[in-house]
C-alpha positions, 0 to 999 in steps of 0.5 A: 069374166073380169080379170085382175080384180081381187074381191075384198068385201061383200056388201048386203042387199039394200032390200034384204041385209041377209043376202048379198047385194054387191061385191067390192073388188080391188083392181090389181096389176101384174108385176115381175118377169114373165112366168113369175108375175104376181098380182099387186093391188093398185088401191082402186076399187070397184063395186059390182052388183051381185045376187049370188056369190060362189066361193072357190077355196084357193090354195096357200102353203103352210109351214111344216114344223122345222120349216119356219125359218125358210118359209115365206108366209106372205107367198105361202112358199118355201124360200128356194133357189131353183128348188134348193131350200134356202137357209137349210142346215144340218141343225134344222135337218134341211141341208141338201133338201129340195122342193117342187110344185106349188110349195116351191113357186105358189099356186100358179099354172096348170098341170103341165106347168109342173113338168118344167118346174120339176125339171128345174129342181131335178137339174139342181139336184143333179148339179149338186150331185155332180159337184159332190155335195150330196155325199152320204153323211151316215154316222159311225154307228151306221144308223139309217136315221142319221143318214139323210142322203143315202138314196134308196138304200137309206130310205128303205132302211129308215122305213124298215126301222120305223116299221112303215107299211110300204105299198110297192108297185105290185101291191098298188096293182092289187089295189087297182084290180080291187077298185076295178072289180065289176061288183064294186062299180055303180054304173056301166062305163065306170072305170073304177070305184076308188077305195078312199080309206087307207085301212081298207086299201091295206086290207085289200092286200091280204 
């Protein structure tokens, strides 16, 4: 294992230019406070002989429509302060909006890292709630689509207006039972055979 090495170029084999012969890497160093460090190039390069290269596709967030003004393209993250989206306004529909996970901090850590990350965002939400910053802004005509912070009631109303097919907990358990049906399993000891098509999932509820 080689750490703090960033692959930058594949070189062909001297005997056969059709296959890989070496990998050029740039030496990196960690910068930043503990828990928020990132690898930075040093300008020092090393060539490692290699006859086989396995590509592992990584993750990098991309901006959704409307997030361009508050998105860091270099890091692939939404600009935020403890999960609060920075530069969010009523005009760009991001006022009092929050984020968590890799889109908040970048692709770092393990599954357990998401727990304190989520708690950090939830803490920000609760702080804003106690400060009275998350009051309902339903307009005078009462349209749910205009209510951006009406909690569960507002969400239910928006989904109803959009005729969205909602799968609740009871429906999820029905899908789960279908996936665990012995007739679907390919071998003994298999816990379930996942339904991977959304329409098939919904059809199993009928």
